[in-house]
LOROKE-548998 format. One record per residue: residue in three letters; x, y, z of N, C-alpha, C, CB in turn. Coordinates in steps of 0.001 Angstrom, whole numbers. Last residue first. Glycine has a CB too. Layout:
<rec code="Ala" n_x="X" n_y="Y" n_z="Z" ca_x="X" ca_y="Y" ca_z="Z" c_x="X" c_y="Y" c_z="Z" cb_x="X" cb_y="Y" cb_z="Z"/>
...
// end
This chain:
<rec code="Arg" n_x="-23438" n_y="215037" n_z="29295" ca_x="-23877" ca_y="213672" ca_z="28773" c_x="-25108" c_y="213903" c_z="28078" cb_x="-24083" cb_y="212575" cb_z="29890"/>
<rec code="Leu" n_x="-20188" n_y="216852" n_z="30018" ca_x="-21715" ca_y="216868" ca_z="29540" c_x="-22060" c_y="215496" c_z="29033" cb_x="-22007" cb_y="217973" cb_z="28317"/>
<rec code="Gly" n_x="-17743" n_y="216968" n_z="30558" ca_x="-18691" ca_y="217138" ca_z="31654" c_x="-20007" c_y="217073" c_z="31306" cb_x="-18525" cb_y="218303" cb_z="32298"/>
<rec code="Thr" n_x="-15911" n_y="217061" n_z="28659" ca_x="-16910" ca_y="218110" ca_z="28619" c_x="-17679" c_y="218193" c_z="29867" cb_x="-17828" cb_y="217917" cb_z="27499"/>
<rec code="Trp" n_x="-14491" n_y="214508" n_z="28901" ca_x="-13926" ca_y="215803" ca_z="29246" c_x="-14719" c_y="216947" c_z="29379" cb_x="-13048" cb_y="216123" cb_z="28395"/>
<rec code="Cys" n_x="-16154" n_y="212559" n_z="27724" ca_x="-16091" ca_y="212725" ca_z="29142" c_x="-15439" c_y="214015" c_z="29546" cb_x="-15381" cb_y="211598" cb_z="29744"/>
<rec code="Ala" n_x="-18031" n_y="213410" n_z="24969" ca_x="-16676" ca_y="213039" ca_z="25501" c_x="-16679" c_y="213364" c_z="26950" cb_x="-15491" cb_y="213796" cb_z="24764"/>
<rec code="Met" n_x="-21556" n_y="212647" n_z="24898" ca_x="-20448" ca_y="213566" ca_z="24694" c_x="-19256" c_y="212874" c_z="25328" cb_x="-20720" cb_y="215013" cb_z="25322"/>
<rec code="Pro" n_x="-22570" n_y="209284" n_z="23929" ca_x="-22583" ca_y="210527" ca_z="24784" c_x="-21436" c_y="211445" c_z="24397" cb_x="-22472" cb_y="210169" cb_z="26315"/>
<rec code="Arg" n_x="-24157" n_y="207663" n_z="21374" ca_x="-22780" ca_y="207949" ca_z="21796" c_x="-22814" c_y="209300" c_z="22670" cb_x="-21791" cb_y="208090" cb_z="20474"/>
<rec code="Thr" n_x="-26708" n_y="207056" n_z="20787" ca_x="-25722" ca_y="205987" ca_z="20716" c_x="-24324" c_y="206277" c_z="21287" cb_x="-25573" cb_y="205608" cb_z="19329"/>
<rec code="Lys" n_x="-28339" n_y="209203" n_z="20721" ca_x="-28522" ca_y="208355" ca_z="21786" c_x="-27466" c_y="207227" c_z="21846" cb_x="-29868" cb_y="207822" cb_z="21715"/>
<rec code="Thr" n_x="-26746" n_y="212284" n_z="19590" ca_x="-27368" ca_y="210914" ca_z="19378" c_x="-27468" c_y="210181" c_z="20792" cb_x="-26448" cb_y="210007" cb_z="18307"/>
<rec code="Gly" n_x="-25438" n_y="214647" n_z="19997" ca_x="-26807" ca_y="214665" ca_z="19879" c_x="-27509" c_y="213385" c_z="19531" cb_x="-27113" cb_y="215598" cb_z="18972"/>
<rec code="Val" n_x="-22484" n_y="214320" n_z="18052" ca_x="-23187" ca_y="215068" ca_z="19095" c_x="-24695" c_y="214837" c_z="18860" cb_x="-22809" cb_y="216631" cb_z="19063"/>
<rec code="Asn" n_x="-19972" n_y="212987" n_z="17619" ca_x="-21230" ca_y="212515" ca_z="17159" c_x="-22205" c_y="213114" c_z="18080" cb_x="-21324" cb_y="210986" cb_z="17106"/>
<rec code="Pro" n_x="-16883" n_y="214578" n_z="16721" ca_x="-17900" ca_y="214386" ca_z="17679" c_x="-19169" c_y="213739" c_z="16847" cb_x="-18247" cb_y="215827" cb_z="18431"/>
<rec code="Pro" n_x="-13717" n_y="213261" n_z="16131" ca_x="-14873" ca_y="213814" ca_z="15460" c_x="-16108" c_y="213536" c_z="16445" cb_x="-15070" cb_y="213132" cb_z="13962"/>
<rec code="Val" n_x="-11221" n_y="214266" n_z="18477" ca_x="-12037" ca_y="213145" ca_z="17949" c_x="-13382" c_y="213599" c_z="17343" cb_x="-12307" cb_y="212137" cb_z="19071"/>
<rec code="Leu" n_x="-10305" n_y="216541" n_z="19690" ca_x="-10000" ca_y="216365" ca_z="18157" c_x="-10771" c_y="215153" c_z="17646" cb_x="-8379" cb_y="216139" cb_z="17858"/>
<rec code="Ala" n_x="-10684" n_y="216162" n_z="22480" ca_x="-11546" ca_y="217234" ca_z="21677" c_x="-11366" c_y="217115" c_z="20086" cb_x="-11083" cb_y="218790" cb_z="22134"/>
<rec code="Gln" n_x="-8718" n_y="214523" n_z="23048" ca_x="-10125" ca_y="214038" ca_z="23042" c_x="-11078" c_y="214931" c_z="22224" cb_x="-10644" cb_y="213946" cb_z="24482"/>
<rec code="Gln" n_x="-6578" n_y="216249" n_z="22866" ca_x="-6663" ca_y="215114" ca_z="21863" c_x="-8076" c_y="214508" c_z="21877" cb_x="-5584" cb_y="213971" cb_z="22189"/>
<rec code="Arg" n_x="-7065" n_y="217942" n_z="24957" ca_x="-7111" ca_y="218424" ca_z="23628" c_x="-7207" c_y="217208" c_z="22610" cb_x="-5858" cb_y="219307" cb_z="23363"/>
<rec code="Val" n_x="-6778" n_y="216191" n_z="27103" ca_x="-8101" ca_y="216765" ca_z="26855" c_x="-8170" c_y="217341" c_z="25486" cb_x="-8439" cb_y="217825" cb_z="27874"/>
<rec code="Gln" n_x="-4074" n_y="215882" n_z="26900" ca_x="-5013" ca_y="214669" ca_z="26745" c_x="-6368" c_y="215117" c_z="26442" cb_x="-5069" cb_y="213782" cb_z="28026"/>
<rec code="Glu" n_x="-3215" n_y="218470" n_z="27360" ca_x="-2893" ca_y="217754" ca_z="25989" c_x="-3860" c_y="216580" c_z="25800" cb_x="-1328" cb_y="217174" cb_z="25935"/>
<rec code="Pro" n_x="-3905" n_y="219056" n_z="30026" ca_x="-4461" ca_y="219680" ca_z="28942" c_x="-4245" c_y="219040" c_z="27621" cb_x="-4008" cb_y="220944" cb_z="28911"/>
<rec code="Asp" n_x="-4352" n_y="217210" n_z="32723" ca_x="-3579" ca_y="216909" ca_z="31532" c_x="-4217" c_y="217697" c_z="30302" cb_x="-3558" cb_y="215314" cb_z="31276"/>
<rec code="Phe" n_x="-4498" n_y="217489" n_z="36088" ca_x="-5092" ca_y="218024" ca_z="34838" c_x="-4034" c_y="217784" c_z="33716" cb_x="-5478" cb_y="219618" cb_z="34981"/>
<rec code="Ala" n_x="-4064" n_y="216386" n_z="38674" ca_x="-3447" ca_y="215784" ca_z="37538" c_x="-4187" c_y="216203" c_z="36294" cb_x="-3411" cb_y="214278" cb_z="37675"/>
<rec code="Tyr" n_x="-7000" n_y="217780" n_z="39791" ca_x="-5918" ca_y="217021" ca_z="40238" c_x="-5388" c_y="216294" c_z="38911" cb_x="-6365" cb_y="216008" cb_z="41433"/>
<rec code="Leu" n_x="-8762" n_y="220854" n_z="40456" ca_x="-8336" ca_y="219888" ca_z="39576" c_x="-7021" c_y="219088" c_z="40117" cb_x="-8090" cb_y="220580" cb_z="38241"/>
<rec code="Ala" n_x="-9321" n_y="222850" n_z="42357" ca_x="-10293" ca_y="221725" ca_z="42131" c_x="-9778" c_y="220597" c_z="41168" cb_x="-11607" cb_y="222309" cb_z="41547"/>
<rec code="Arg" n_x="-8530" n_y="225375" n_z="43421" ca_x="-7787" ca_y="224258" ca_z="43684" c_x="-8652" c_y="222961" c_z="43485" cb_x="-7226" cb_y="224372" cb_z="45066"/>
<rec code="Ile" n_x="-9451" n_y="227936" n_z="43452" ca_x="-10395" ca_y="227040" ca_z="43725" c_x="-9684" c_y="225647" c_z="44040" cb_x="-11372" cb_y="226998" cb_z="42572"/>
<rec code="His" n_x="-7209" n_y="229597" n_z="42753" ca_x="-8135" ca_y="229973" ca_z="43813" c_x="-9080" c_y="228905" c_z="44270" cb_x="-8908" cb_y="231101" cb_z="43384"/>
<rec code="Pro" n_x="-5760" n_y="228475" n_z="40738" ca_x="-5062" ca_y="228753" ca_z="41879" c_x="-5984" c_y="229182" c_z="42906" cb_x="-4049" cb_y="229710" cb_z="41647"/>
<rec code="Glu" n_x="-7933" n_y="228031" n_z="38628" ca_x="-7539" ca_y="227077" ca_z="39439" c_x="-6624" c_y="227413" c_z="40724" cb_x="-6938" cb_y="226214" cb_z="38619"/>
<rec code="Trp" n_x="-8550" n_y="230537" n_z="37226" ca_x="-9303" ca_y="230301" ca_z="38480" c_x="-8681" c_y="229101" c_z="39341" cb_x="-10825" cb_y="229984" cb_z="38115"/>
<rec code="Arg" n_x="-6865" n_y="230844" n_z="35184" ca_x="-7232" ca_y="232104" ca_z="35918" c_x="-7861" c_y="231680" c_z="37250" cb_x="-8259" cb_y="233034" cb_z="35061"/>
<rec code="Arg" n_x="-6527" n_y="228383" n_z="34064" ca_x="-5386" ca_y="228957" ca_z="34575" c_x="-5822" c_y="230210" c_z="35471" cb_x="-4428" cb_y="229331" cb_z="33403"/>
<rec code="Ile" n_x="-9157" n_y="227995" n_z="32991" ca_x="-8823" ca_y="227245" ca_z="34081" c_x="-7453" c_y="227853" c_z="34856" cb_x="-8649" cb_y="225771" cb_z="33564"/>
<rec code="His" n_x="-9346" n_y="230009" n_z="31081" ca_x="-10270" ca_y="230250" ca_z="32152" c_x="-9639" c_y="229204" c_z="33305" cb_x="-11950" cb_y="229938" cb_z="31663"/>
<rec code="Thr" n_x="-7248" n_y="228938" n_z="29390" ca_x="-7215" ca_y="230249" ca_z="29903" c_x="-8069" c_y="230456" c_z="31056" cb_x="-7552" cb_y="231160" cb_z="28915"/>
<rec code="Pro" n_x="-8391" n_y="226324" n_z="28591" ca_x="-7160" ca_y="226530" ca_z="29510" c_x="-6905" c_y="227986" c_z="30025" cb_x="-5880" cb_y="226094" cb_z="28740"/>
<rec code="Leu" n_x="-11036" n_y="226765" n_z="27226" ca_x="-10968" ca_y="226440" ca_z="28566" c_x="-9666" c_y="226558" c_z="29306" cb_x="-11400" cb_y="225205" cb_z="28676"/>
<rec code="His" n_x="-10938" n_y="227414" n_z="24527" ca_x="-11263" ca_y="228499" ca_z="25332" c_x="-11008" c_y="228038" c_z="26802" cb_x="-12730" cb_y="228966" cb_z="25068"/>
<rec code="Glu" n_x="-10429" n_y="224946" n_z="23305" ca_x="-9385" ca_y="226107" ca_z="23184" c_x="-9710" c_y="227243" c_z="24113" cb_x="-9326" cb_y="226696" cb_z="21701"/>
<rec code="Tyr" n_x="-12766" n_y="223375" n_z="23888" ca_x="-11476" ca_y="223148" ca_z="24605" c_x="-10576" c_y="224339" c_z="24443" cb_x="-10753" cb_y="221878" cb_z="24085"/>
<rec code="Tyr" n_x="-14472" n_y="224773" n_z="21919" ca_x="-14736" ca_y="224826" ca_z="23344" c_x="-13515" c_y="224484" c_z="24132" cb_x="-15855" cb_y="223907" cb_z="23714"/>
<rec code="Asp" n_x="-13070" n_y="223895" n_z="19551" ca_x="-13318" ca_y="225412" ca_z="19884" c_x="-13662" c_y="225558" c_z="21425" cb_x="-14608" cb_y="226038" cb_z="18957"/>
<rec code="Leu" n_x="-13497" n_y="221212" n_z="19733" ca_x="-12173" ca_y="221725" ca_z="19773" c_x="-12206" c_y="223319" c_z="20100" cb_x="-11464" cb_y="221407" cb_z="18379"/>
<rec code="Pro" n_x="-16202" n_y="220828" n_z="19600" ca_x="-15481" ca_y="220469" ca_z="20969" c_x="-14028" c_y="221050" c_z="21007" cb_x="-15385" cb_y="218809" cb_z="21177"/>
<rec code="Ser" n_x="-17526" n_y="223830" n_z="17907" ca_x="-17000" ca_y="222345" ca_z="17820" c_x="-16220" c_y="222108" c_z="19230" cb_x="-15889" cb_y="222102" cb_z="16405"/>
<rec code="Leu" n_x="-20417" n_y="225466" n_z="17112" ca_x="-19376" ca_y="225234" ca_z="18070" c_x="-18911" c_y="223817" c_z="18069" cb_x="-19827" cb_y="225609" cb_z="19412"/>
<rec code="Gln" n_x="-22395" n_y="225006" n_z="15296" ca_x="-22046" ca_y="226351" ca_z="15590" c_x="-20638" c_y="226557" c_z="16389" cb_x="-23200" cb_y="226926" cb_z="16385"/>
<rec code="Arg" n_x="-23475" n_y="222483" n_z="15125" ca_x="-22117" ca_y="222678" ca_z="14424" c_x="-21644" c_y="224230" c_z="14531" cb_x="-22247" cb_y="222227" cb_z="12792"/>
<rec code="Ser" n_x="-25691" n_y="221830" n_z="16460" ca_x="-25777" ca_y="222715" ca_z="15238" c_x="-24508" c_y="222911" c_z="14475" cb_x="-26259" cb_y="224056" cb_z="15621"/>
<rec code="Ala" n_x="-24660" n_y="220564" n_z="18642" ca_x="-25459" ca_y="219767" ca_z="17661" c_x="-25637" c_y="220464" c_z="16351" cb_x="-26824" cb_y="219445" cb_z="18220"/>
<rec code="Phe" n_x="-23183" n_y="222473" n_z="19809" ca_x="-22392" ca_y="221390" ca_z="19305" c_x="-23273" c_y="220658" c_z="18344" cb_x="-21858" cb_y="220467" cb_z="20433"/>
<rec code="Gln" n_x="-25311" n_y="224078" n_z="20654" ca_x="-24338" ca_y="224722" ca_z="19709" c_x="-23442" c_y="223495" c_z="19067" cb_x="-23353" cb_y="225881" cb_z="20550"/>
<rec code="Ala" n_x="-26660" n_y="222457" n_z="22257" ca_x="-27465" ca_y="222900" ca_z="21109" c_x="-26321" c_y="223483" c_z="20117" cb_x="-28676" cb_y="224069" cb_z="21562"/>
<rec code="Leu" n_x="-24740" n_y="222065" n_z="24340" ca_x="-25259" ca_y="220869" ca_z="23469" c_x="-25841" c_y="221384" c_z="22200" cb_x="-26386" cb_y="219999" cb_z="24222"/>
<rec code="Leu" n_x="-24644" n_y="224665" n_z="25352" ca_x="-23619" ca_y="224136" ca_z="24692" c_x="-23976" c_y="223094" c_z="23812" cb_x="-22714" cb_y="223737" cb_z="25525"/>
<rec code="Gln" n_x="-27396" n_y="225120" n_z="26259" ca_x="-26884" ca_y="225996" ca_z="25203" c_x="-25596" c_y="225335" c_z="24450" cb_x="-26498" cb_y="227419" cb_z="25864"/>
<rec code="Thr" n_x="-27383" n_y="223100" n_z="28214" ca_x="-28386" ca_y="223082" ca_z="27182" c_x="-27955" c_y="223853" c_z="25904" cb_x="-29667" cb_y="223661" cb_z="27734"/>
<rec code="Thr" n_x="-25445" n_y="224104" n_z="30003" ca_x="-25278" ca_y="222779" ca_z="29338" c_x="-26234" c_y="222758" c_z="28117" cb_x="-25602" cb_y="221548" cb_z="30360"/>
<rec code="Ser" n_x="-25042" n_y="227615" n_z="29472" ca_x="-25560" ca_y="226438" ca_z="30119" c_x="-25205" c_y="225198" c_z="29347" cb_x="-27042" cb_y="226538" cb_z="30287"/>
<rec code="Leu" n_x="-22029" n_y="229561" n_z="29299" ca_x="-23119" ca_y="228970" ca_z="28576" c_x="-23766" c_y="227770" c_z="29476" cb_x="-22574" cb_y="228439" cb_z="27138"/>
<rec code="Asp" n_x="-19733" n_y="230495" n_z="30427" ca_x="-20809" ca_y="230982" ca_z="30928" c_x="-22234" c_y="230331" c_z="30300" cb_x="-20662" cb_y="232421" cb_z="30741"/>
<rec code="His" n_x="-17633" n_y="229752" n_z="28842" ca_x="-17935" ca_y="228965" ca_z="30153" c_x="-19062" c_y="229473" c_z="30894" cb_x="-16767" cb_y="228975" cb_z="31105"/>
<rec code="Leu" n_x="-17800" n_y="231292" n_z="26677" ca_x="-18288" ca_y="229887" ca_z="26559" c_x="-18442" c_y="229274" c_z="27874" cb_x="-17364" cb_y="229035" cb_z="25732"/>
<rec code="Asp" n_x="-19349" n_y="234516" n_z="27173" ca_x="-18213" ca_y="233428" ca_z="27303" c_x="-18683" c_y="232142" c_z="27242" cb_x="-17449" cb_y="233500" cb_z="28558"/>
<rec code="Thr" n_x="-21638" n_y="235958" n_z="24890" ca_x="-21416" ca_y="235219" ca_z="26167" c_x="-20167" c_y="234402" c_z="26021" cb_x="-22635" cb_y="234294" cb_z="26539"/>
<rec code="Met" n_x="-21273" n_y="238913" n_z="23105" ca_x="-21350" ca_y="237478" ca_z="23133" c_x="-21025" c_y="236848" c_z="24460" cb_x="-20470" cb_y="236940" cb_z="22132"/>
// end
């Protein structure tokens, strides 16, 4: 299985839309990946994992034109 952080945007959006993957599932994968790489790339400023988790808990309305993905995903 491909690691979630290796999926393309198209693949992630398809999995969200088909409910194979939830935003919370995706979020739960990210902190470990972020902790592994952030000391090397130093790309985040004031990262608040709990705020991101709270946003991931909001029920998604994926794949509609009326509401884009949550901003924490980086997907639109």
